[in-house]
C-alpha positions in Angstrom: 59.6 116.0 102.0 61.8 113.0 102.9 60.7 110.0 104.9 62.8 111.2 107.8 60.8 114.5 108.0 57.4 112.9 107.4 56.8 111.9 111.0 54.9 113.5 113.8 57.7 112.6 116.2 60.9 114.6 116.2 63.7 112.9 114.2 67.3 113.7 113.7 68.6 114.3 110.2 71.7 112.3 109.2 73.6 115.6 109.2 72.6 116.3 112.8 73.4 112.8 114.0 76.8 112.8 112.2 77.7 116.3 113.5 76.7 115.3 117.1 79.0 112.2 116.9 81.9 114.2 115.5 81.8 116.4 118.7 82.7 113.2 120.6 85.8 112.2 118.7 88.0 114.2 121.1 87.0 111.8 123.9 89.4 109.3 122.4 92.4 111.4 123.2 91.3 111.5 126.9 90.7 107.8 127.2 94.0 107.2 129.2 93.1 109.9 131.6 89.6 108.4 132.2 91.2 105.0 132.7 93.4 106.3 135.5 90.6 108.2 137.1 88.4 105.1 137.2 91.2 103.2 138.9 91.6 106.0 141.4 87.9 105.7 142.1 88.2 102.0 143.0 87.3 100.4 139.7 90.4 98.4 139.0 89.0 95.4 137.1 89.6 97.3 133.8 93.3 96.8 134.3 93.4 93.0 133.8 92.3 92.6 130.2 94.3 95.7 129.2 97.4 94.1 130.5 96.5 90.8 128.9 96.1 92.2 125.4 99.3 94.3 125.8 101.3 91.2 126.8 101.0 90.1 123.2 103.2 92.9 121.9 106.4 91.6 120.5 108.3 94.8 121.1 108.0 98.4 122.1 107.0 99.5 118.6 104.1 97.0 118.5 102.9 98.1 121.9 102.9 101.8 120.9 101.0 101.0 117.7 98.5 99.0 119.7 97.9 101.8 122.1 97.3 104.2 119.2 94.9 101.7 117.6 92.9 101.6 120.9 92.7 105.4 121.0 91.7 105.7 117.3 89.1 102.9 117.6 87.4 104.9 120.4 87.3 107.9 118.1 85.6 105.8 115.4 83.1 104.2 117.7 82.0 107.5 119.2 82.5 109.5 116.1 80.1 107.6 113.9 76.3 107.3 114.2 75.5 103.7 115.0 72.6 101.4 114.0 71.1 103.9 111.6 70.5 103.1 107.9 72.5 105.4 105.6 72.9 106.0 101.9 76.1 105.5 100.1 76.8 109.2 100.0 76.1 109.5 103.8 78.5 106.6 104.5 81.2 108.6 102.8 80.7 111.5 105.3 81.4 109.4 108.4 84.5 109.8 110.4 87.2 107.3 109.9 90.6 107.4 111.7 93.4 108.2 109.2 95.7 105.9 111.2 93.3 103.0 111.1 92.5 103.6 107.5 96.2 103.5 106.7 96.6 100.2 108.6 93.6 98.7 106.8 95.2 99.6 103.5 98.5 98.2 104.6 96.8 94.9 105.8 95.0 94.5 102.5 98.2 95.1 100.5 100.0 92.5 102.6 97.2 90.0 102.3 96.8 90.6 98.6 93.0 91.0 98.9 90.3 92.9 100.7 89.1 91.9 104.2 85.8 90.4 102.8 87.8 88.2 100.4 90.0 86.7 103.1 87.8 83.7 103.8 88.0 82.6 100.1 91.7 83.1 99.9 93.0 81.5 103.2 92.2 78.7 105.6 89.8 79.8 108.4 92.5 80.1 111.0 94.8 82.2 108.9 91.9 84.3 107.6 91.0 84.9 111.2 94.3 86.6 112.2 94.9 88.3 108.9 91.8 90.5 109.5 93.6 92.2 112.4 95.3 95.6 111.9 96.3 96.0 115.6 99.6 94.1 116.1 98.6 92.9 119.6 95.2 91.7 118.4 96.9 89.9 115.5 99.4 88.2 117.8 96.7 87.2 120.1 94.7 85.7 117.2 97.7 83.8 115.9 98.3 82.4 119.4 94.7 81.3 119.7 94.9 79.4 116.4 98.4 77.9 117.0 98.2 77.1 120.7 94.5 76.8 121.4 94.7 74.8 124.7 97.5 76.9 126.2 95.9 80.1 125.0 92.5 79.2 126.6 94.3 78.3 129.9 96.1 81.6 129.9 92.9 83.5 129.3 91.0 81.5 132.0 93.6 82.7 134.5 92.9 86.3 133.5 89.1 85.7 133.9 89.6 84.1 137.3 91.8 87.0 138.5 89.2 89.4 137.2 86.5 87.5 139.1 88.4 87.8 142.4 89.1 91.5 141.9 85.4 92.2 141.0 84.4 90.5 144.2 86.7 92.8 146.2 85.2 95.8 144.4 81.7 94.7 145.1 82.5 94.7 148.9 84.2 98.1 148.6 81.3 99.8 146.8 78.4 98.1 148.5 76.1 100.2 150.6 74.8 97.1 152.4 71.4 97.5 150.7 71.8 94.2 148.8 72.1 91.7 151.5 69.3 89.5 150.3 71.3 86.3 149.4 71.4 85.5 145.7 68.2 87.4 144.7 66.8 86.4 142.2 63.2 87.3 141.9 62.7 89.3 138.7 60.9 92.1 140.5 63.5 92.4 143.1 66.2 92.6 140.5 64.6 95.5 138.6 63.5 97.2 141.9 67.1 97.2 143.1 68.4 98.7 139.8 65.8 101.5 140.1 66.7 102.0 143.8 70.4 102.5 143.0 69.7 104.7 140.0 67.3 106.9 142.0 70.0 107.5 144.5 73.2 107.7 142.3 72.0 108.9 138.9 70.2 112.0 140.4 73.6 113.8 140.7 74.0 113.4 136.9 70.5 114.8 136.3 68.6 111.6 135.5 65.1 111.0 136.7 62.9 107.8 136.8 60.2 107.9 134.1 57.3 105.9 135.3 55.2 106.6 132.2 57.8 105.1 129.8 59.0 102.4 132.0 57.9 98.8 131.7 57.9 96.1 134.5 61.0 94.6 133.0 62.4 97.8 131.4 63.0 100.6 133.9 63.7 103.8 132.2 65.6 107.0 133.3 65.8 110.2 131.4 67.4 113.6 131.4 65.9 116.5 129.4 68.5 118.2 127.1 66.2 120.2 124.9 62.4 120.6 124.4 62.4 117.7 122.0 65.3 115.5 123.0 66.2 113.5 126.2 69.0 111.3 127.3 67.4 107.9 128.0 69.0 105.1 130.1 67.6 101.6 130.1 68.7 98.0 130.5 68.3 95.0 128.3 66.0 92.6 130.1 67.0 89.6 127.9 70.4 89.6 129.6 69.6 91.3 132.9 67.5 88.3 133.7 70.0 85.8 132.2 69.5 83.0 134.6 68.0 82.7 138.1 71.5 83.0 139.6 73.2 85.3 137.1 72.5 88.6 135.4 74.3 90.5 132.7 74.2 94.3 133.0 74.1 95.9 129.5 72.7 99.4 130.0 72.0 101.5 127.0 72.2 105.3 126.7 70.3 106.9 123.9 69.5 110.4 122.7 65.8 109.9 122.4 62.9 111.9 121.0 60.7 112.9 124.0 57.6 111.5 122.1 58.8 108.0 121.7 58.5 105.2 124.3 61.4 103.1 125.7 64.3 103.4 123.1 64.6 99.6 123.0 61.2 99.5 121.5 61.8 102.1 118.8 62.0 100.7 115.3 62.0 103.9 113.2 65.5 105.3 112.4 66.7 108.7 113.6 64.3 108.9 116.5 67.1 107.7 118.8 70.9 107.8 118.7 72.9 105.3 120.7 75.7 106.8 122.8 78.6 104.3 123.3 80.2 106.0 126.3 81.2 102.5 127.6 83.5 102.1 124.6 85.8 104.8 125.9 87.8 102.4 128.0 88.9 99.1 126.5 87.3 96.1 128.3 85.1 98.3 130.5 81.8 96.7 129.2 83.2 93.2 129.9 84.5 94.0 133.3 81.2 95.4 134.5 78.9 92.9 132.8 78.2 89.8 134.8 76.7 89.9 138.3 75.6 87.2 140.8 74.2 89.2 143.6 72.9 92.6 144.5 76.3 93.9 145.7 77.8 93.0 142.3 75.0 94.7 140.5 75.4 97.8 142.6 79.1 97.9 141.8 78.3 97.6 138.0 75.8 100.4 138.1 78.2 102.7 140.0 81.0 101.9 137.5 78.8 103.0 134.6 77.6 106.1 136.3 81.2 107.0 137.3 82.4 106.6 133.7 79.5 108.6 132.3 80.1 111.4 134.8 83.6 111.8 133.4 82.4 112.4 129.9 79.0 113.9 130.5 80.0 117.5 129.7 81.4 116.5 126.3 78.5 114.2 125.4 75.8 116.6 126.4 77.6 119.7 125.2 78.0 118.1 121.8 74.3 117.4 121.6 73.2 120.8 122.7 75.6 122.5 120.3 74.0 120.8 117.3 70.4 120.9 118.4 70.5 124.6 119.2 71.0 125.1 123.0 74.7 126.0 122.8 76.6 128.3 120.4 78.4 126.5 117.6 
């Protein structure tokens, strides 16, 4: 009996975790459609950093390659089990995009060395941009090295535009429940998160779990099988970043029903992180920082909106492997 099986709590095998993630690879091909739907739903902040990175394309060919890289990166992020220890043989079974693998090989041939050897072969600035396989990311990295002051000024303009757009979004999506100034009592912050989730996550099937919640770690779950739940929680280290600023980094896990909050689980294969927020480039950054309750409400709604678009694929892929749907 292996160590993974030698536990009283349900645990995924590597084969199960890997097969579940492979069911999510197809989401990468729908990323553009999800992007447009989010904009139509009033979440436009995702457009700014996308336009910024695409502005570094030198020509139409580089732009096309960049967009393919973005799509394929989504497939790898969703198609591989994350934060789980694996053997060498198991690592060989993970999904890697043929396109990205080809570009990695091309990069190493052009550099004359592997990625891990770059720092010993080139100066730090050159090693930095030589790591990139995406032409837009490579051009951006070169610009950052060669024109640091101008580059930072240009990016600051993007961040400022994003800040104004996010403020408009917060007004648009506010229900008026957050008119309490700038918070920022810890209890109020968590209570507001629970309040919005109770109202808006219910339509996606999530319930508040009082037993597994902690004062600073509210916990929502959705039962998928007898042994496995979807579990949504926030990282209190960043949620309570400063008295006047929070950083919203929710985590969605497939979680054994017998474990506590997934952020407290230390044994592998009792949880599987689901990076639904990686489906749209820059989404986690756009809906990260908040300074009042309206901005927090907007961020929660953005995450729920995005998850709602992919829920059928995410949950169907889990049930198919764990036995509730036909293969």
